[in-house]
N, C-alpha and C positions, 0 to 999 in steps of 0.2 A: 282535529275538531276545532274551531273558531267558537269563543264564548264572549260575547261583550259584557263587562262588568260595569256598570254606571257606578258614578260616586255614590256616597253613604247618604241616605235622605236624613231630616233632621231626628227621625227616630231612633237613628242608630247612633248619633252621638250628640251629647246634650249642648254641644257649646254653639249649634248652629252655624257651622263651617258652610259658605258658599258652595254651589256646584260650579265645576267647571264648565268652559263652554262647551265641550264634547269629549265625547272618550273614543277611544281607540280599542280594536279588537285585542284580545290577550288570547292568545293560542294556548291551551291547556289540555292534558288528557284528562276526561272526564271519571270520575271514580265512581264502579259500579258497587251501587247500595243493596245488598240481600233483602228478599223481602221478609215481612214479617212470620211468613208461613214458613219459608224455606228455612229460616234462622232457627224457629221454634223446632224444626223437626231435624236439623242437622246433626245435634248429637246420636239421637237413633238413629238416622239413617248412615252415619258412620259406623256406629256399632254395629249395625245389621250387614253393611258391607263388609267390616271384618269378620263378621260370623260367617260369611258368605263364601268369601275367600280361604278361610280356612277350611270350610267344608268341602270345597271344590277341590283343594288340594290334597286333602285328605281321601276324596273320593279318585282322583287322579293316580293315586299312589299305587306301583306295581307292586307283586310279592318279594320283590328284591329289594325295593326301598324299604319296606316294613321289616324286612330281616336287618338290613344295615341299622335300622333305628333301634330296635331291641339287641342287636349282635355287632357293634361297631366294627369286630375284628373282619368280617367277611368283606369290609371296603378293601383291604390290602391285600385278603387272601385273594379275592377275584382278579385284582390286576398283578398279582406276585411275579416277577420275574425269575424263576428259579437260578436261571444260569449265573445273572448277575446279582441277585441279591444273597442267595443262601449262604455263600461263603463269607460275605462281610456281614451279616446276620450271626453267624456263627461265632468269628473273630470277635465280634462285640460285645456279644453275651459271654464268652469265656473271658474277656478280658474284665467286664464290669463284675461278673460273678466272681472272680478273684480279688477282687476290690471289696465285695459285699460282705464274704463269709467273715474275716476279721472284724469289720465296721459293725457288722449285727452284732457279735459278741461285744464290743466295746458301747456302743449305745444302749444295750441292755444293762451293763452294768451301771451306766450314767442314769437309767431309770429306775434303779435301785432293784433288779430284778437278776436271776440267774442267767448268764450266758445263752443258757439252751433255749429261752424264749426270744432272744434276739433271732436267733436262728429259725426257730419256727415260724417268726414273724417276717423273715425273708424268703418264706417257702409257699406257701398256699397263696398270701394276696397276690404274688407274681404271677400265678396260674390265670386267677380270676382276672386281675386286671387287664392282660392280655387279650382277653374274651371280649370284656365287657369296656374296657377303656380305648378311647379315641385316639389318644397321642400314640403315636409309632417310636418315639425316642423316648418317653420319660420313663425314669427308673424308680420305681416304687420299693419301700422297704422301711427300716426303722432309720430315723433322723435324728439328730442330736436336740434342735429345738423342741420337738414333741416328746423326747426322752426326757427334756428338765422338766418339762410342763408336767408329763406323769408323775416325775419323783415329787416335784413340790407339793403337789395337790395329796398324794397317796401317803406321804411321809408323815402327813397333820393328820391322817385316820387312824392308821396302824403301823406298827414297825414291819419295816420293810423284812427283817426274818420271819414274819409270820405268814402261813398260807394264805391269809385272807388277803395280803398286798398282791399278791400275783391276781389272785380272783378277781378283784376290783381292777386292775391293770386290763384284764381280759375282758370283763364288762364294760369298759371305757371304750375299748375298740369296736364293740357292739354299738354302743351308744352313738359316737363317732359316724360310724357307717350309718345309722339311722337317719341322722340330721344330715348327712352329705346327701344321701338318697332323696330325703324330703326337700331339699332346697334345690337339687336338680331337676326332681319332677315338676314342682310347682316354679321352675325357671325364676326363682327367688336368690341367685346367686349375687346380683347386682347390690344387694343389700350393703356388703362387705366394700364397695367401692366409696363408700363415706368416709374408710379409712386410709388417711392420705400415704402416700410413698413415705413421706418424712417419718411417720408414725413407725411404720413396719421398718424402718431404716435404723432408726434409735433404739426400736424395742429388740431387734437381732443384735444390734451391737452389744447391747447391756448385758442379753442373755448370752453372749459369746464369751463375755468376761468371767459371768459368773460360772457358767459351765466348766472354763479353763482353770479356775481356782477351785471349783469342785473336786476337780482330778488331781490337783496337788498330793491329797493324802496318800496318791500311789508313787508320788515320786519322793516324798518325806520321808515316808515309813512309818508315819503314826497316823492315827485316824482323827479327823477334824469334824465339826458339826454338820450335818445336812442343812442347808439353808438355800434360798433363792435372794437373799440379801448379801451385799459384799462387805457389811461391817461386822456382823457374826462370825463371816467364813475368815476374814483377815485377823479378827481377835483370836478366833480357833487355831489359826495358824502359827500365829505369834506364842501363844500361852502354851501350844505342844512342842514348842522349840528344843526341849530338852529331850524328847522322844526321835530325832532327827537321825537318819542311818545314810551312810553314804552309797553303800552299792545300788540299792534302787533310784538314787538321784542320779548317780555318773549313768547306768545303764538307761533311764529313761530321758535322760538328757540327749546320748547318743543318738539315740533311736529316733527321738523327735527331730535332731539337726537332718538324721538321714531322711526323713520323712519330707521335711522343709525343701531340704536339696534337690531330691528327686521330683518335688510337686514343682519347684522352679523351672529345674531343667525340661520336666515335661509340658510345660505351659509355654516356655520361649523357644524351643526348636522342635521343630517338627520332627526330625528324625527321631527325637526321643521321645517322643509324646506315649509310648508304652509305660514309660518310667512313673509317670503319675498314676497311672492304674495298679502299676506293683509296688506300690510304697506301702501299702498296707502288709500286703503278703511279705514284702524283706521284711519289713518290722517284726512280725510274727515269728516268720523261719529264724532270723537273726536271733531274738530273744531266746527261742524255745533250744536252738542249738546251744548257744551259751549256756543256760539252765543245764541241758543234759550232758555236758562237758565237764562242768565246774560244781554242779550242785550247790549254789549259796544259799545258805539257810536263813539270810535277812532279807532276800527277794521272794513275795506272795506270789503265789502261782493260782490259775484259775480253779484248777483242782477237776473234781470228777464230773464230767458231762455225760448225761443220759446217751444212749446209741439208741438210734432207730426214728421214724417218722413220727409225727404227733398224730394223737387218738383223738377221733371226734368225739366232742363234748359240749353240751349247752352252757353258756354263761351263767355262772350265779350271783350271788349275793348281790339281789336287784333291791334288797332293803337300802342299800347305800346309794342309790341312782341318784336320787333328788340331790345330794350334796356332790354330784359328780357332773351335773350338768353345767355349771360356768365353765369348768374345764373342757368338757365336751365341744362345747360352743367355741372356746377359745382355739381348740386344736383345729376344728374346722375352719373357722377362720382364717388360719395359718395356710391349711389347706387350700383354701380358695385363693389367697394371695400369692402364696409361693408354688404351689404345684401347679394352679392353672395357669397362673403367668408363666412359668416355665414352660409348659405344654404349649401354650398359644404361640411365644416366641420361637420353639424348636418347628413349629408345624409352619409357622411362616417362612423359615430357613428351609426348609424341605419340600414347600411348594402343596401345601395341602389344607384345607380348610378344618376347622376345629370349634367346634360347639362347647362352650365353656359350661354349660348347665349338664350337657350330656359326661362331660370328664368328670364333674363333680360327681355324677352318678356312679361312673364307674368306679371311682376312687371308696365311694359309700360301700358298693357292693363288694370290692375287694376286703374291706374292714369287717363287714358283715361275716363274709364267709371266713377271713380270718381269725375271727374270735370263738368261731367253733373249733377251732385248730389250736389253740393256745396261744394266739398272736396277741401282742398289742398293739395301740395304735400306729398306722403307718401312713406314710404319705410319699409324694415325691420328692426324691433327693436333686437338690441343684448340682452338687458334685457328680455324683455318678450318671445323671442324666447329660452331664457337660461331656463326659468321659464317652458313655455312649454314643452322643453324637458325633464326635471326634473321631471317634474309631468305627464310622461308617454304618450305623444301624439305619435300616430302611424300613423294619417293620416289627410288630410286636412279636416276632419270632424271636429276638434276642432276649426279650423278658422271659419267654420259655426256656431258652439256652439258660439264663441266669438261675431260674427256677428248678431244673434240672441238676445243676450244678450243686446248688444249694443242698437239694434232696441227696446227691452222691455224699456230700460233706456229713450230714446227718447218718445215713448208712452205714460208711464206712471209715471217716476220719476222726468222729469224734474223740477216740481213743488219745489221739496225738495233741488234742487240744488241751490236754491237761494238765502239761508243762508249758503253755504259753503263760510269761511271766505279766502281773497286772499290769507292770507300768508301761509294757509295749502296748497294752489294749488304752492306757490313759494317754500316751503319747500320739496314738493315732487321732483318738477323740480331737486333744488339743489342736491337731495340726489340720484337722477339719473345721474347725470353729475358727481359727485363726481368720479365716477368709471372710468371715462375716463381719469381722470388726470394720465397719464401713467409715473409718477416718476420712477418706476421699469424699464420699457424698456430705460430710458435714462442710469440708472446706468449699465445695461446690456450692452448697446452701448458702453458707456465707457471703460467696460472690454473686449469688444468683438473686436470692430472695431471704431478707432477714428474718421475716415473719415464720418461714419455712424453716430457718435455721432456729429458731425459738422452739418449734415445734421438736425438731429433732432433738434439742439439748433437755426439753422439759420430759419427754417420753424417755429417754437413757438414762436421766437421773433419776427420776422416781421409780423406774425400774431395778437400778442398781441399788437404790437406798430404802425402797419400800415395798419391794417384790415384785412378781411378776404381773399378777392380776391388777393389782393398783396399778402399776404403770401403765399398762394395757388400757385401762380404764381411765387415768388421768389423759394418755395421750388420745384416746378416742374423743374425749368430753372436748379437751381444748381444740382438738381440729374440727369437731362440729360447731365449737363456740366461734372459730375463725370463718368457717361457711355461713352460718347464721349472720354474722357480723357483715361481711362481705354481701350477702343478700338482702339484708336489712340498711345497709349503706351503699345502693349501687353507684356505679361511675356516671355520671350526668355531664355533658360537653355541651357548651355554647356553640354554634356553629355558625361560620361564615362562609362567604362565596369566595372561592379562588379565582383569580383576577383573569378573564378572559374565557372563562367557561362557565357553565351553570351546576357545577359541583359545588357541594357545600359539606365543609370539613372541620374539625375540631379548632377553634381558634389558638389552642395552647400548642397543639402538635402541628399547626400552619400557620405562624404568625403573620404571613403575608396575606391570608384569607381576612376580609372584611366583611363588616357587619351594615346595617342600615338603621339609621336615625327612626325612632319610632317602633322598630321592630325587634323583637327577641327570638331567636331559633333557638331551641333545645332539643336535644337528644338525649333519651333515656336509656340506657344499655342494660337493660335489666327487665325480667317479667314485674310487674305491678301488680302488688297484694299488701293485705293487712299490715305486715311487717315493713313494708317499707316505704308505704304511702304518705306518712307523716315526713319523712325524710325528703321526699321529693318536693312535696309542698313547701317547704320551708327552703331548700335550693331556689325554688321558682320564684318566691317572693325576694329571695338575695338577688337573682338575676334580675329581676324589675327594678331594682333599685341600684345596684351596682353595675353601670353600665358603662365600657368602655369606650369614650367618644373621639378618641384619637385616632380610630380606624373606621370608625364609621361615614357613612356616605348617603347622600340623599337630602330631602328636606329637611332644614332646621327646625325641630321640634322639642320642645321640653321635656316631653316624658313619653311612656311607653303606651304604645297604644295597640297593640298585636302582640300576642305569644304563639308562636308555631312550635308545637311539639312534633317532634320527630318519631313515631312508632314504629317504624321498621325493625328495630332489636327485640322489640316486647313481643313475647310470644305467647303472654297470658296474662289476663287481667280479672280480677275476683271482685266479688260483689261489694267489699268494703273499699275497694279502690275507686269502682265505679261512683258509689255514694261521696265518697272523696272529691273524686272529679266535679260532680254536681255543686258540690258547695265551693269547690273552686271556681266553678263557671258565675257563680251566684255572687261570690267575692268582687271577680274581675268586673262583672256587668255594673255594680255599684260606682266603680271607679273608671267606669267606661274603656274596658280593655275588653279585647275580643280574642276567644280560644279559636285558634285553627290547628287540625290535625292532618298530619301526613302521613301517608303511606303506613297504615294499619293493616294486620295482616287479614285474612276471611274470619279465623276464629276472634279475635279483637273486635273487630268490627260487627261481627254478630252480637258479642257480649253487649257492646255499647248500643247497638240497635234495641234488642231485647229489654234494657234497662232506661229506653227513653234519651238517651244521653244524644243521639244523632238529633233527632227532633229539636231537643232543648238546644244544643249549640247553633244547630242548623246545617242543612244536607250540603249547603254552599259552601260550607267552611270545612269541608272534608276534600282533601288532595291527594293525587297519585304521587306528586313528587314535590319537595321541598321546595324548588324554584317557580314552582305554579301557585304555591301559596305565597310568595314573595311578590310575586308580579302582582298580584289582586291586593295584598295589602297594602304595596306600596301607592296602586292607585286612590287607596282610601286615604293614606296619609297624605298624599300631594294634595288632594281636596281639602283638605284642613288649612293649606297654607294659602291655594290660590285665591284669588277673586276674579268674578267675572270682567273681561276687557272688550269694549266695543272692537269690532273687527274694522280694520280699513278695506275696502271693498274695491279701491282705486287701483290697487297693485295687482289682484287678482283679475280685476276684469279687463286690465290691458293684456294678459296672457290668452293665447288661442286656445282652443281645445287640445290639440295636439301636444302644447308645450304644459298644458294643467295633467294631462295621462302621464307624460315623461316625468313630472314632478312627484306624482302621486306613486308611481312604480319605483322610484329612486328611494323615497320615505319608506315605503313597504319593505324594500330590500334591504335598507338600514337597519328598521326595527328587527326584521328576521335574524341579521347576523348580532345583534346587540343580545336579543333572548338567548339565542343560542350559545353564544362565549365564543363564535368562530372568529371573530374578528377583535384585533387589537384594538383599544378603545381610549379615549381620553378618559379619564378618572373623573372628571368632572361631568362628563354627558353619560356616565354608567351609572346610577343607578337607571334605570329604564322607566321612564314615567310616562304620564298620557301625553299624546301628541294633539296639539290644537290644530284646528280645522279651520278654513275659512268661514 
C-alpha cells in the first residue's frame, strides 16, 4: 500500500519551514487500529473465550481421560508392556529398595526421630505416590534436607526424647501434604518460581555442611549441641574434644570411605553402576558384622526397633499447628523446587509429559496418607531417583516394589537392625549430602553472572551463620530485590539502521549501524508500568540530549525533532505508564518534538486507544515497522532544510514522452531498492529523502 506523506504544515512546527516543491510516495504498511467498541469488550471476550475453551475441553473428555486426571497411574498401566518392562521395574525397585532401607533409618536419626519412623516414612507414601503421582521414575521417601528442617524447627519446641516431638513430626507431614494438595489443585506451583536457582544452590550447599557437622557426634563418640548454625556446632565439637573416642571415628571413617569409593565407581563406570545403590547396604552389613564379631563397647548401636507394619492413627497435637506453618511452607517449597524439578527432568529423558501441579498434588496425597501411618514429611529423593532411572525403571511399579521391600523389612528384618552402628548410619547421611555441596555452581556463576554469584554467596553465608529459616528468607528477599531492580530499570536501546538493509538494531551491539540526524529511535525491552516509567522517561530525556553525531546521516539539523519508540518487546502497559506517556507527549510538544510509535502489540494498542493516547499523538504516527516511521520522519526533517527552487522547464521540455517514462521508472526502481535495503548504496545517498519532480 502506498501512502503519500506531505511535508509538515506551519501548525506542525513553529519555525515556519517552507514546503518542498513536491513529495514522493512512501511505501508503508498501514497499522490496524482497534475500534473503541472492540477494545472495550476485548478483555471480557477473551475471558469468555478462555472459559468456553475450558468448558468444551471438559465436555469432550472421555471417562478414560477423567480417570487419568484423578488416578495418573492409569496412564502407564494402560500402556504397560509386561514382557519388556516387568523385569527392569522389578530390578530397579529392588535396587532402590535396598538403598532406601538404611537411608530411611539414617535420615530419621537426622530428624531427631527413632529409626523406625524413617522406615514408616518409606512404606505407605511409596504406595500412595505410585497411584496418585505422575512421575514414573521419582523415588519418594525421607530425604536429608527435609529431615534437617524437621529437626531444626521441632528441637526449638520440645526435646527430641519427648513423645510430643514424634507427634509434631507426624503432624508436620499432614500439614505439608495439605499445602501441596492445595497448591496443586489451585495450580499455584508457579509462585515458587520466584526463588532463583542460585538461592536453592546456596541454601542446599550450606544445609549440607550443617548436616554433615551434625552427624559428627556419631564419629567422635560424644554428644554435640543440636543446631542449624555452624558456629554453635563448631564450638560444641571443639569444647567436647576431651570425650573423643577412636573406635567410632575409625569405623565411621572407613565406612564413609567405602561409601564414597562405591559411589564414585558407580557413577563413572557403567559396568559397576550397581555399586552406587549397594553402598548403604554394604555400610550397614559391614558395620553390623564387625559389631557382632568384636562387640566393641565404645560404639553406640541403633538399639531395639519395633517389629511390624505401622498402625492407622490420626495426627494429634494440632494446637502447635500455627508454629509449624513456616516450616511446612519451606518444606513445600523444597518439594516444588527439587522433587518437581527432578520429576520433570526424568519425564523429559523418558519421553512422556508431566503436569507439575498434578505432581505436586500426588506428593501431597502421599504425605497426608503417610501421616495416618506415623510417617514424617517425605518428598522426592535426587539420589534414589537417579539410581531408579539408571536402573531402567519404566513405571510406578518400581515404587511399589520398593514399598513391598520396605514392608518385608518391617515385618521380618527389624531384629537384625538392632546391631547397626550409629556411625554407619551417620556415614550414609554424610556420603549422601556431600553431593549437595555445589561449589561447581559457585565457580560457574562467578564466570557467567556476578550478580547470581553474589546471591549464592549471601544465601549460603546467611544459612550457615544465621540458620535455615533466616537464610532462606534473606536469599528469597535478595532474589526478589534483584528481580524488582531489573524490572524497575529495564534495558533500553538506541537503534540504528544496518547498512544495506531496513533492519534496525542496538547501536552498541552493532557499531556499524547508523542513525539519522533529527531522529532518535528507542526500543524498550520490558513491560511499562508504574515502577519503571520514571526510569524510562529519564533515559528518553538523556537520549534526546546525548546524540552521537559521528554515525548520523541525513539532513544537517541542530536538534532532535522526532522520537520513535519501538514497542515490540513491550507486552503490557498500565495506567500510570499511560499517564506518563501523555505527560511526555505534552513535554515534547512544547519543544516541537513529535513522538512516533512503532509495532505495539494488540493489548498495548488497545490500552493506549482506551486511554486516548492514540488520538492525542495522532493515528498517523503509529507504524507497523520502525523503517516506516523513519521514512515519514525523514521527509519532515528534510522539509525543515529545503527551500523551494524554481524548476528549469527547458531540460524536461527537450525530453520526449518515451524518455520521460523511462526516467520515471528508473527513479521509482532506485527508490524501491533504497527503501528495501536490497542495494549497496553510497552513504551520501542513503538516507532516502524526498525526490524532487519537475
